[in-house]
C-alpha positions, 0 to 999 in steps of 0.5 A, spaced: 437 624 366 432 629 368 434 636 368 433 642 374 427 644 370 424 637 370 426 636 378 423 643 380 416 642 376 416 635 379 417 638 386 412 643 384 407 638 382 407 634 388 406 640 393 400 643 388 397 636 388 398 636 396 395 643 397 389 641 392 388 635 396 388 639 403 383 644 400 378 639 397 377 636 404 370 639 407 371 641 414 364 643 417 364 651 418 361 650 425 363 645 430 358 645 436 363 642 441 358 643 447 353 639 443 348 643 446 342 647 442 344 654 441 337 656 442 335 652 449 341 649 451 338 641 450 343 636 448 344 635 440 346 629 436 352 631 434 357 637 434 355 638 427 348 640 429 346 647 432 339 646 434 335 640 438 329 641 433 326 645 428 322 650 432 328 652 436 332 653 429 326 658 427 326 661 434 333 662 434 333 665 427 327 670 428 330 673 434 337 674 430 333 677 425 329 682 430 336 684 433 339 685 426 332 690 425 333 693 431 340 695 430 339 697 423 334 702 426 339 705 431 344 706 426 339 710 421 
């Protein structure tokens, strides 16, 4: 017959196993619910896509980097 410690250990193992399983499920960091390009607004293939093409991605990143540089100069 299992004693209280064994029962508690088994319960804890079940909870820990469930937590590890939940944590290990990979969820996308970004979900594009509107399915539109963040740069030009054109439709994208899936909710995991941010941009409709490579050029839009490059343009978007260049503009964001320029914004960061401009905001850094104001703080200096």
